[in-house]
ZAMARGU-4260 file (C-alpha; in steps of 0.2 Angstrom, whole numbers, plus 5000, padded with zeros to 4 digits):
<rodrens>
0) 4974/5271/4797 | 4975/5255/4807 | 4960/5240/4811 | 4956/5240/4830 | 4951/5224/4838
5) 4939/5223/4851 | 4947/5205/4856 | 4934/5204/4872 | 4919/5207/4860 | 4924/5195/4847
10) 4926/5182/4856 | 4909/5182/4865 | 4901/5182/4848 | 4898/5167/4836 | 4909/5172/4820
15) 4901/5166/4806 | 4911/5159/4788 | 4905/5174/4781 | 4915/5187/4793 | 4929/5177/4790
20) 4928/5181/4771 | 4926/5198/4776 | 4942/5197/4786 | 4951/5187/4772 | 4946/5201/4758
25) 4956/5213/4770 | 4967/5206/4770 | 4970/5200/4751 | 4973/5220/4751 | 4990/5219/4758
30) 5006/5216/4751 | 5011/5199/4745 | 5027/5200/4756 | 5013/5202/4774 | 5002/5189/4765
35) 5016/5174/4762 | 5024/5181/4779 | 5005/5177/4787 | 5002/5162/4778 | 5018/5155/4786
40) 5013/5162/4804 | 4996/5153/4802 | 5006/5137/4798 | 5013/5137/4814 | 4996/5141/4825
45) 4991/5154/4836 | 5009/5161/4840 | 5025/5159/4835 | 5042/5162/4839 | 5054/5176/4831
50) 5068/5164/4831 | 5057/5149/4820 | 5054/5164/4808 | 5075/5169/4809 | 5079/5148/4806
55) 5066/5149/4788 | 5075/5165/4782 | 5089/5159/4783 | 5086/5148/4766 | 5098/5155/4753
60) 5078/5152/4743 | 5068/5164/4754 | 5068/5184/4748 | 5057/5192/4759 | 5061/5195/4778
65) 5047/5186/4789 | 5047/5196/4803 | 5048/5214/4792 | 5032/5209/4785 | 5023/5201/4803
70) 5028/5219/4808 | 5019/5226/4797 | 5006/5215/4798 | 5005/5222/4817 | 5003/5239/4813
75) 4989/5233/4802 | 4981/5225/4819 | 4981/5208/4813 | 4994/5200/4825 | 5002/5208/4841
80) 5023/5206/4847 | 5024/5200/4863 | 5043/5202/4865 | 5049/5190/4854 | 5034/5180/4849
85) 5019/5186/4836 | 5002/5182/4841 | 4988/5184/4829 | 4973/5195/4837 | 4961/5181/4835
90) 4958/5165/4831 | 4947/5169/4814 | 4962/5178/4811 | 4975/5165/4810 | 4958/5154/4799
95) 4958/5167/4786 | 4980/5168/4787 | 4979/5152/4783 | 4965/5150/4772 | 4975/5161/4760
100) 4983/5144/4754 | 4976/5140/4739 | 4971/5121/4738 | 4981/5121/4722 | 4997/5123/4732
105) 4990/5112/4744 | 4992/5118/4763 | 5003/5100/4766 | 5014/5105/4755 | 5019/5122/4764
110) 5018/5111/4782 | 5030/5102/4772 | 5042/5116/4765 | 5044/5123/4784 | 5046/5107/4791
115) 5063/5107/4778 | 5066/5123/4782 | 5067/5121/4801 | 5075/5103/4799 | 5090/5110/4786
120) 5096/5127/4794 | 5092/5126/4812 | 5107/5121/4823 | 5108/5105/4832 | 5102/5116/4846
125) 5090/5125/4841 | 5083/5107/4832 | 5081/5102/4850 | 5072/5117/4855 | 5060/5116/4843
130) 5060/5100/4839 | 5040/5098/4843 | 5037/5112/4830 | 5047/5104/4817 | 5041/5086/4820
135) 5024/5093/4820 | 5026/5102/4804 | 5035/5088/4795 | 5020/5078/4800 | 5004/5090/4794
140) 5016/5089/4777 | 5021/5068/4778 | 5007/5064/4766 | 5019/5072/4751 | 5035/5061/4758
145) 5040/5047/4744 | 5056/5045/4749 | 5060/5031/4761 | 5075/5037/4770 | 5067/5052/4773
150) 5052/5044/4781 | 5066/5035/4793 | 5073/5049/4797 | 5054/5060/4800 | 5052/5041/4812
155) 5069/5045/4821 | 5063/5063/4824 | 5046/5058/4830 | 5055/5045/4843 | 5065/5060/4852
160) 5052/5071/4851 | 5040/5058/4858 | 5055/5052/4872 | 5055/5072/4875 | 5039/5074/4880
165) 5038/5059/4889 | 5050/5066/4901 | 5043/5083/4902 | 5027/5072/4907 | 5018/5079/4892
170) 5011/5060/4891 | 4997/5066/4877 | 5008/5076/4868 | 5022/5059/4867 | 5006/5045/4861
175) 5005/5057/4846 | 5021/5061/4841 | 5024/5040/4843 | 5010/5037/4834 | 5014/5047/4819
180) 5030/5040/4820 | 5025/5021/4821 | 5015/5026/4804 | 5031/5031/4795 | 5035/5014/4796
185) 5039/4999/4785 | 5040/4981/4782 | 5058/4985/4778 | 5063/4996/4790 | 5059/4982/4802
190) 5075/4974/4796 | 5087/4988/4791 | 5082/5000/4808 | 5076/4985/4822 | 5081/4992/4836
195) 5071/5008/4833 | 5053/5000/4828 | 5055/4992/4844 | 5059/5008/4852 | 5045/5019/4846
200) 5030/5007/4847 | 5035/5002/4864 | 5036/5018/4872 | 5020/5022/4863 | 5011/5008/4873
205) 5017/5015/4889 | 5011/5031/4884 | 4995/5026/4880 | 4993/5013/4895 | 4999/5032/4906
210) 4984/5041/4899 | 4973/5027/4902 | 4971/5023/4883 | 4970/5004/4883 | 4962/5000/4866
215) 4976/5009/4856 | 4988/5002/4869 | 4984/4984/4864 | 4987/4988/4846 | 5003/4993/4850
220) 5011/4981/4861 | 5002/4966/4846 | 5012/4976/4832 | 5027/4972/4844 | 5023/4953/4848
225) 5019/4949/4829 | 5036/4957/4826 | 5046/4949/4839 | 5056/4933/4834 | 5063/4932/4852
230) 5058/4931/4872 | 5071/4948/4873 | 5062/4958/4861 | 5044/4955/4868 | 5049/4959/4888
235) 5044/4979/4884 | 5027/4973/4877 | 5025/4960/4893 | 5028/4972/4905 | 5015/4985/4899
240) 5002/4973/4896 | 5003/4968/4916 | 5002/4986/4918 | 4987/4987/4908 | 4980/4970/4918
245) 4982/4978/4935 | 4975/4994/4932 | 4959/4987/4924 | 4957/4976/4942 | 4962/4957/4934
250) 4976/4955/4944 | 4976/4937/4942 | 4982/4938/4923 | 4994/4951/4932 | 5000/4938/4939
255) 4999/4923/4927 | 5008/4935/4914 | 5021/4942/4927 | 5025/4922/4931 | 5025/4915/4913
260) 5038/4927/4908 | 5047/4928/4924 | 5049/4906/4920 | 5056/4910/4904 | 5070/4922/4911
265) 5076/4905/4922 | 5066/4909/4939 | 5055/4897/4944 | 5040/4905/4953 | 5025/4897/4956
270) 5008/4902/4960 | 5004/4888/4973 | 5014/4892/4985 | 5010/4889/5006 | 5013/4897/5020
275) 5028/4887/5028 | 5035/4889/5009 | 5036/4908/5013 | 5041/4906/5030 | 5056/4898/5024
280) 5060/4910/5010 | 5059/4923/5024 | 5071/4916/5035 | 5082/4913/5022 | 5083/4930/5016
285) 5087/4936/5036 | 5100/4927/5035 | 5106/4932/5022 | 5106/4951/5027 | 5112/4947/5045
290) 5129/4944/5037 | 5129/4961/5031 | 5129/4978/5040 | 5122/4994/5032 | 5139/5000/5026
295) 5144/4984/5017 | 5125/4983/5010 | 5127/5002/5002 | 5145/4995/4997 | 5137/4981/4986
300) 5144/4981/4969 | 5129/4985/4955 | 5117/4973/4943 | 5124/4973/4927 | 5117/4954/4920
305) 5105/4960/4909 | 5094/4947/4912 | 5093/4947/4930 | 5089/4968/4928 | 5074/4961/4919
310) 5068/4949/4933 | 5071/4962/4945 | 5059/4975/4935 | 5047/4959/4933 | 5048/4954/4951
315) 5047/4974/4957 | 5030/4974/4947 | 5022/4958/4952 | 5020/4966/4970 | 5008/4973/4969
320) 4998/4962/4963 | 5002/4950/4976 | 4998/4960/4989 | 4982/4965/4984 | 4976/4947/4979
325) 4985/4942/4996 | 4993/4925/5002 | 5011/4917/5005 | 5013/4925/4986 | 5018/4940/4993
330) 5032/4938/5004 | 5041/4925/4991 | 5042/4936/4979 | 5049/4950/4988 | 5064/4939/4995
335) 5068/4934/4977 | 5071/4952/4974 | 5080/4954/4990 | 5091/4937/4986 | 5097/4942/4968
340) 5102/4960/4976 | 5113/4952/4987 | 5120/4938/4975 | 5121/4949/4959 | 5120/4966/4966
345) 5111/4981/4969 | 5098/4989/4954 | 5087/5003/4957 | 5072/4988/4960 | 5082/4983/4974
350) 5077/4999/4984 | 5057/4993/4983 | 5064/4975/4989 | 5070/4982/5003 | 5057/4992/5008
355) 5045/4978/5005 | 5055/4967/5016 | 5052/4980/5029 | 5035/4979/5026 | 5036/4960/5028
360) 5046/4962/5046 | 5034/4974/5054 | 5020/4967/5049 | 5019/4944/5050 | 5035/4945/5060
365) 5033/4961/5071 | 5050/4964/5070 | 5049/4982/5071 | 5065/4992/5072 | 5074/4980/5060
370) 5060/4983/5046 | 5064/5002/5050 | 5081/4998/5050 | 5080/4991/5031 | 5068/5004/5023
375) 5078/5020/5030 | 5092/5006/5018 | 5080/5007/5005 | 5078/5026/5003 | 5100/5023/5004
380) 5099/5013/4987 | 5087/5024/4980 | 5097/5039/4981 | 5111/5028/4976 | 5105/5025/4960
385) 5094/5043/4956 | 5079/5031/4953 | 5063/5038/4951 | 5052/5025/4962 | 5049/5039/4972
390) 5028/5033/4973 | 5033/5016/4976 | 5046/5015/4990 | 5039/5029/4999 | 5021/5022/4997
395) 5029/5007/5006 | 5036/5016/5019 | 5029/5030/5022 | 5011/5022/5018 | 5016/5006/5028
400) 5032/5004/5038 | 5036/5019/5046 | 5019/5021/5057 | 5031/5008/5068 | 5043/5022/5074
405) 5036/5040/5067 | 5021/5052/5073 | 5007/5047/5059 | 5004/5066/5056 | 5024/5067/5048
410) 5019/5053/5034 | 5008/5064/5023 | 5019/5077/5016 | 5030/5063/5010 | 5020/5053/5003
415) 5010/5067/4997 | 5026/5069/4990 | 5028/5053/4980 | 5011/5055/4975 | 5015/5071/4965
420) 5033/5065/4959 | 5025/5049/4953 | 5011/5057/4941 | 5025/5067/4933 | 5036/5053/4930
425) 5019/5042/4922 | 5019/5029/4937 | 5002/5032/4938 | 4998/5016/4948 | 5011/5019/4964
430) 5005/5037/4961 | 4986/5032/4966 | 4992/5020/4980 | 5000/5035/4987 | 4984/5041/4984
435) 4976/5029/4993 | 4987/5028/5009 | 4986/5050/5009 | 4966/5046/5012 | 4968/5031/5025
440) 4984/5042/5036 | 4973/5057/5034 | 4958/5050/5043 | 4972/5040/5055 | 4977/5059/5057
445) 4960/5066/5061 | 4962/5078/5048 | 4945/5088/5046 | 4934/5077/5038 | 4926/5093/5028
450) 4945/5095/5021 | 4949/5075/5019 | 4934/5072/5008 | 4938/5087/4997 | 4957/5076/4994
455) 4948/5062/4993 | 4936/5067/4977 | 4950/5076/4972 | 4958/5060/4971 | 4945/5049/4964
460) 4944/5060/4950 | 4963/5056/4950 | 4962/5040/4950 | 4947/5038/4935 | 4957/5052/4925
465) 4971/5037/4925 | 4960/5022/4924 | 4968/5017/4940 | 4949/5010/4944 | 4954/4996/4956
470) 4963/5007/4967 | 4950/5019/4966 | 4938/5005/4970 | 4949/4999/4987 | 4946/5019/4993
475) 4927/5017/4989 | 4924/5012/5010 | 4934/5027/5016 | 4927/5039/5009 | 4909/5032/5010
480) 4914/5031/5027 | 4920/5051/5030 | 4903/5057/5023 | 4894/5043/5035 | 4904/5054/5049
485) 4898/5069/5040 | 4882/5068/5040 | 4879/5065/5021 | 4871/5049/5024 | 4853/5041/5028
490) 4861/5028/5038 | 4878/5034/5048 | 4882/5013/5050 | 4877/5008/5032 | 4892/5011/5019
495) 4878/5017/5005 | 4877/5035/4997 | 4886/5044/4987 | 4903/5032/4984 | 4894/5017/4985
500) 4881/5005/4989 | 4886/4991/5002 | 4876/4975/4989 | 4883/4981/4976 | 4900/4983/4983
505) 4902/4966/4989 | 4893/4956/4974 | 4903/4962/4960 | 4916/4952/4955 | 4932/4956/4951
510) 4950/4955/4956 | 4948/4966/4971 | 4936/4957/4977 | 4944/4949/4994 | 4951/4966/4997
515) 4936/4975/4995 | 4925/4965/5006 | 4939/4966/5019 | 4939/4985/5017 | 4921/4988/5016
520) 4920/4977/5032 | 4932/4985/5042 | 4924/5002/5041 | 4909/4997/5043 | 4911/4988/5060
525) 4920/5003/5066 | 4904/5014/5063 | 4894/5001/5069 | 4903/5003/5086 | 4904/5020/5087
530) 4887/5023/5087 | 4883/5010/5098 | 4877/4995/5088 | 4891/4981/5096 | 4878/4967/5092
535) 4883/4973/5073 | 4899/4979/5074 | 4902/4960/5081 | 4891/4951/5067 | 4902/4961/5053
540) 4917/4955/5063 | 4910/4937/5060 | 4905/4940/5042 | 4924/4945/5038 | 4936/4935/5051
545) 4950/4943/5039 | 4949/4959/5050 | 4955/4950/5065 | 4967/4943/5055 | 4974/4958/5047
550) 4972/4965/5063 | 4986/4956/5071 | 4997/4957/5053 | 4998/4972/5050 | 5001/4989/5057
555) 4995/5002/5044 | 4978/5012/5048 | 4969/4999/5044 | 4977/4987/5053 | 4976/4999/5070
560) 4957/5003/5070 | 4953/4985/5067 | 4962/4980/5080 | 4957/4996/5091 | 4936/4993/5087
565) 4937/4975/5088 | 4943/4974/5105 | 4932/4988/5108 | 4917/4980/5104 | 4924/4962/5111
570) 4923/4969/5128 | 4907/4979/5125 | 4899/4961/5120 | 4908/4953/5136 | 4899/4966/5147
575) 4881/4964/5140 | 4885/4941/5138 | 4900/4937/5149 | 4918/4937/5146 | 4921/4919/5141
580) 4915/4920/5121 | 4927/4936/5120 | 4944/4932/5130 | 4951/4925/5118 | 4950/4940/5105
585) 4954/4951/5117 | 4969/4944/5125 | 4977/4943/5106 | 4971/4962/5102 | 4978/4968/5119
590) 4993/4958/5114 | 4995/4965/5097 | 4991/4985/5102 | 5004/4983/5117 | 5017/4978/5104
595) 5014/4992/5094 | 5013/5005/5109 | 5031/4999/5114 | 5041/5005/5099 | 5025/5020/5093
600) 5021/5027/5108 | 5014/5042/5100 | 5004/5033/5088 | 4997/5020/5099 | 4997/5023/5118
605) 4981/5033/5120 | 4973/5019/5110 | 4980/5005/5123 | 4975/5016/5136 | 4959/5017/5129
610) 4956/4997/5127 | 4963/4998/5145 | 4949/5008/5151 | 4936/4998/5144 | 4944/4982/5151
615) 4944/4987/5168 | 4927/4995/5167 | 4924/4977/5162 | 4931/4971/5177 | 4922/4982/5187
620) 4939/4993/5193 | 4934/5007/5193 | 4948/5018/5200 | 4959/5010/5187 | 4945/5011/5173
625) 4943/5031/5176 | 4963/5035/5178 | 4966/5026/5160 | 4953/5035/5153 | 4959/5052/5157
630) 4977/5045/5151 | 4969/5042/5134 | 4961/5059/5134 | 4976/5068/5139 | 4988/5059/5127
635) 4977/5061/5112 | 4973/5080/5115 | 4996/5080/5117 | 4998/5067/5097 | 4986/5078/5091
640) 4971/5066/5089 | 4956/5076/5091 | 4944/5063/5084 | 4952/5047/5095 | 4950/5061/5109
645) 4931/5063/5106 | 4929/5045/5106 | 4938/5043/5121 | 4927/5056/5131 | 4911/5049/5123
650) 4918/5032/5132 | 4922/5040/5145 | 4904/5050/5149 | 4896/5031/5146 | 4908/5026/5158
655) 4906/5038/5171 | 4882/5035/5168 | 4883/5018/5171 | 4892/5021/5187 | 4881/5034/5192
660) 4893/5050/5190 | 4877/5061/5181 | 4886/5077/5180 | 4905/5073/5176 | 4896/5060/5162
665) 4887/5074/5155 | 4905/5084/5155 | 4911/5073/5146 | 4897/5071/5132 | 4899/5089/5130
670) 4918/5089/5127 | 4914/5075/5116 | 4902/5083/5108 | 4912/5098/5105 | 4927/5088/5098
675) 4915/5077/5086 | 4912/5093/5081 | 4929/5102/5078 | 4934/5086/5068 | 4917/5089/5055
680) 4908/5072/5062 | 4891/5080/5062 | 4883/5065/5063 | 4892/5062/5079 | 4886/5076/5085
685) 4868/5072/5081 | 4871/5056/5090 | 4879/5062/5104 | 4865/5075/5107 | 4852/5065/5105
690) 4857/5051/5115 | 4867/5059/5129 | 4864/5079/5130
</rodrens>
């Protein structure tokens, strides 16, 4: 005779407390050794491994064979056995077995007993294997601990469990183990076991930051700062405070705290820096690097000065916030990282410093090949130190530098990989920066808009889940622009819809304000030009002159499209109002695109040909215009830019319409409509269908 449970039917029903009592009554008829085994198994959870039970049974005080007893429970249908694991047939059966422990015996006491048995009789390898179970059982009974030394030992085990869970990217369990371990500490422990007492709340604060529990994180760091007697003991806490400021868009606070710590470490950096100071530091750094070749740089000594290692860590953190706030503090911070690496040796943060220096060379200085070279060196250094800073280094190189040389489509796989690795190692900030870059590069690559919009939505959920709200905010204009093109907005040229509202977006004041305005006005200008509203596009540029500055200082996708669409807008306005007012802008943007096309024809030549075509049309050089339009179309096809093929076809259609070749114009409009449709830009499909076909 055995019980047979229809598990699917049971799980569909709400089981009441009276049914649990009936189960308990049936279980109570079983032999005492089976009841004892069921109590032990229920304390271990819905499932337990046979190896755990063997460890418990090694105690000479254990008479019965727990596995043999549970085998009887399996025969009775209370449990099932899958290989070397036992599982309760239903969670209510586990609850019924757990309630076999009478209040007089105290469930906490049984958990503590199980934990102590595991701790005493397990080998070192077994303790490592079942560390989480061991720590969990001991903490469930920790209210009964009275021996101070045993509490300290449990705290040490909790730290080990937290470190192991953190290494496995199990950040929520890690936070729980570390929190529980911190609760074991007493004032005397902070004297006798000071190193452990700092390590545990520090790692706890770091995991709380990763999961976005900033309130608990603040409590953890305050306990550290209260106990710390010098700056050295405060450094790790300050680092996580800075990261939390950044995650909550409090970039000014993050920068001020970073500079304060760096000043204490002997690095005199100021918020009040000028472009001239930045240029001086860049020239100095280039001079230092010019005396070394790649082989000698790779053989540079390893940094061992503990204080300088801490300096590099804080400079490394400061770079992102300096780049968001803008201004000359970014190049000065990056140059300091490179200079320290050359004078004191390389460390894992040196890779990021060199990657960012490559970005500076590719941006304001337009030294693309040299910047690309230092980017490659950064990758080699990262491999040398087996660093986990993939999200940081890859984010800079594949998001901001390598467009200068490599096809943009080739950058998506490594930056997606960097995002995944960043999430796995707890680098949520830079992982989400990589997600932001995935979106902008996906748009610039011509990725199908429906798929891109799905990925954008997933990234937004990840950013909010990681509490990286600042990065999520900066991503909103790009997402709304994609939705507008998909036809999911009332007005295709206004960034109002599912993701954002223009008015609220620019009037909300926080640490992202300068960049959020730039991103919003940039994307709005692109849409206004694409939908033929040239005056509005020019007015948008006039509202945010940073569009022009950024297009001249940056090669990443936003800067590239700012350059393209601003130049095309200026040419369209010159056709309407005369050239004189727009000549300076047009020439400057042509120079920029020509420079980019020289180093990366794959990414930029088709854009340059379109600019040439529009300018030739302005100058009434119709033969040259037709030739350049066709070149732009052909290159866009060859280089897999379906969206830019559609734009070039549409502009060619308008050219032929303006020169009286209506049949040729219609042919180009039809092809443009089809390419827009293939891209997923249904709003543009409707626009062409209504206005030109």
